[in-house]
C-alpha positions as a LaTeX table, in Angstrom:
\begin{tabular}{lrrr}
\hline
Residue & $x$ (\AA) & $y$ (\AA) & $z$ (\AA) \\
\hline
Met1 & 106.91 & 101.36 & 108.41 \\
Gln2 & 109.65 & 99.48 & 110.20 \\
Gln3 & 113.31 & 100.47 & 109.86 \\
Ile4 & 116.35 & 98.62 & 111.16 \\
Gln5 & 119.92 & 99.89 & 111.46 \\
Ile6 & 122.90 & 97.62 & 112.05 \\
Ile7 & 126.68 & 97.85 & 112.05 \\
Gly8 & 128.58 & 94.67 & 111.39 \\
Asn9 & 131.04 & 92.79 & 109.22 \\
Leu10 & 130.37 & 91.03 & 105.94 \\
Gly11 & 130.65 & 87.25 & 106.22 \\
Glu12 & 131.62 & 86.86 & 102.55 \\
Asp13 & 131.97 & 88.91 & 99.37 \\
Cys14 & 128.69 & 90.28 & 98.01 \\
Gln15 & 127.07 & 88.40 & 95.16 \\
Val16 & 125.10 & 89.76 & 92.22 \\
Lys17 & 121.98 & 87.64 & 91.75 \\
Glu18 & 118.97 & 87.70 & 89.47 \\
His19 & 115.33 & 86.87 & 90.21 \\
Asn20 & 112.48 & 87.27 & 87.71 \\
Gly21 & 114.77 & 89.22 & 85.39 \\
Arg22 & 115.79 & 91.76 & 88.07 \\
Lys23 & 119.34 & 91.97 & 89.37 \\
Phe24 & 120.21 & 92.66 & 92.99 \\
Val25 & 123.15 & 92.38 & 95.36 \\
Ala26 & 123.03 & 89.86 & 98.21 \\
Phe27 & 125.30 & 89.77 & 101.25 \\
Arg28 & 125.26 & 88.69 & 104.90 \\
Val29 & 126.23 & 90.88 & 107.84 \\
Ala30 & 127.30 & 89.57 & 111.25 \\
Cys31 & 126.69 & 91.71 & 114.33 \\
Thr32 & 128.56 & 90.50 & 117.40 \\
Glu33 & 127.96 & 91.81 & 120.88 \\
Lys34 & 129.29 & 90.81 & 124.27 \\
Val35 & 126.77 & 89.31 & 126.66 \\
Arg36 & 127.51 & 89.01 & 130.35 \\
Ser37 & 125.90 & 86.16 & 132.27 \\
Asn38 & 126.84 & 84.83 & 135.73 \\
Asp39 & 130.14 & 86.76 & 135.82 \\
Glu40 & 131.07 & 85.28 & 132.45 \\
Thr41 & 131.34 & 87.25 & 129.23 \\
Lys42 & 130.35 & 85.55 & 125.98 \\
Glu43 & 129.95 & 86.79 & 122.46 \\
Ala44 & 126.59 & 86.50 & 120.70 \\
Thr45 & 126.49 & 86.88 & 116.92 \\
Thr46 & 123.36 & 87.65 & 114.92 \\
Trp47 & 123.41 & 87.20 & 111.15 \\
Tyr48 & 121.34 & 89.34 & 108.76 \\
Ser49 & 120.66 & 88.49 & 105.11 \\
Cys50 & 120.70 & 91.70 & 103.07 \\
Thr51 & 119.55 & 92.61 & 99.56 \\
Phe52 & 120.37 & 95.86 & 97.79 \\
Asn53 & 118.82 & 96.89 & 94.46 \\
Arg54 & 121.10 & 99.77 & 93.45 \\
Met55 & 123.41 & 98.04 & 90.98 \\
Asp56 & 124.89 & 101.40 & 89.91 \\
Ser57 & 126.24 & 102.10 & 93.39 \\
Gly58 & 129.99 & 102.62 & 93.67 \\
Val59 & 130.03 & 100.79 & 97.00 \\
Leu60 & 129.65 & 97.30 & 95.49 \\
Gln61 & 133.37 & 96.83 & 94.83 \\
Tyr62 & 134.06 & 97.37 & 98.55 \\
Leu63 & 131.50 & 94.85 & 99.84 \\
Val64 & 134.04 & 92.12 & 100.55 \\
Lys65 & 134.44 & 89.63 & 103.37 \\
Gly66 & 135.40 & 91.36 & 106.61 \\
Ala67 & 134.34 & 94.88 & 105.54 \\
Lys68 & 132.55 & 96.78 & 108.30 \\
Val69 & 129.33 & 98.40 & 107.12 \\
Phe70 & 126.40 & 100.42 & 108.41 \\
Val71 & 123.16 & 99.14 & 106.89 \\
Gln72 & 119.68 & 100.66 & 107.11 \\
Gly73 & 116.53 & 99.23 & 105.60 \\
Arg74 & 113.23 & 97.44 & 105.98 \\
Pro75 & 113.31 & 94.15 & 107.92 \\
Thr76 & 111.39 & 90.99 & 107.12 \\
Tyr77 & 111.18 & 87.92 & 109.33 \\
Arg78 & 110.83 & 84.23 & 108.47 \\
Ile79 & 110.36 & 81.34 & 110.88 \\
Tyr80 & 111.88 & 78.00 & 109.87 \\
Asp81 & 112.70 & 74.60 & 111.36 \\
Ser82 & 116.43 & 74.17 & 111.98 \\
Ala83 & 117.70 & 70.66 & 111.29 \\
Ala84 & 121.00 & 71.48 & 113.01 \\
Phe85 & 119.46 & 72.74 & 116.27 \\
His86 & 116.17 & 70.79 & 116.18 \\
Cys87 & 114.05 & 73.84 & 116.93 \\
Lys88 & 112.35 & 76.78 & 115.26 \\
Met89 & 114.59 & 79.66 & 114.25 \\
Ile90 & 113.99 & 83.19 & 112.94 \\
Asp91 & 115.71 & 84.55 & 109.84 \\
Val92 & 115.97 & 88.34 & 109.67 \\
Ser93 & 116.37 & 89.80 & 106.18 \\
Ile94 & 116.89 & 93.45 & 105.33 \\
Phe95 & 115.85 & 95.23 & 102.13 \\
Val96 & 118.66 & 97.78 & 102.19 \\
Asp97 & 117.96 & 101.46 & 101.55 \\
Leu98 & 121.33 & 102.81 & 102.74 \\
Ile99 & 124.85 & 101.39 & 103.03 \\
Gln100 & 127.81 & 103.21 & 104.49 \\
Leu101 & 131.32 & 101.78 & 104.62 \\
Cys102 & 132.94 & 101.86 & 108.05 \\
Gly103 & 136.24 & 100.23 & 107.05 \\
Val104 & 137.95 & 96.93 & 106.32 \\
Arg105 & 140.05 & 94.70 & 108.54 \\
Ser106 & 143.69 & 95.77 & 108.60 \\
Glu107 & 144.95 & 92.59 & 106.88 \\
Gln108 & 142.67 & 93.38 & 103.91 \\
Ala109 & 143.34 & 97.09 & 103.62 \\
Glu110 & 145.55 & 98.34 & 100.84 \\
Pro111 & 146.89 & 101.90 & 100.78 \\
Ser112 & 144.63 & 102.85 & 97.86 \\
Gln113 & 141.49 & 101.40 & 99.51 \\
Asn114 & 141.64 & 102.92 & 103.01 \\
Gln115 & 138.37 & 104.54 & 104.00 \\
Ser116 & 138.06 & 107.87 & 105.79 \\
Asp117 & 135.69 & 108.54 & 108.69 \\
Asp118 & 133.47 & 110.75 & 106.56 \\
Asn119 & 132.36 & 108.15 & 103.98 \\
Pro120 & 129.29 & 109.29 & 102.04 \\
Pro121 & 126.23 & 107.02 & 102.23 \\
Phe122 & 125.34 & 105.08 & 99.07 \\
\hline
\end{tabular}
């Protein structure tokens, strides 16, 4: 079995969706890392499409744009033709088993919603 673990920021608020009568939560996570090439530092961002089936989880209300999360789950890969880049691209999706909140951006944080360093996994 494959497992993937990422830490990144949500690109938008999570959405509750339904497929074949089953509800799930969908969200996208951006992981940005610095890449150094020819004495120049650039940022490279990888986007992951995530689905989470635990609708009873208390974490859903905190899955808002900009929130930093740790996600662990099973990856799937899909190759598609990109009209924008005129080449083949790979989409990485994650069936999430575990989500842990790492915090929110300071402009979004309210005193009652601050997260501690010892957040329990959901």
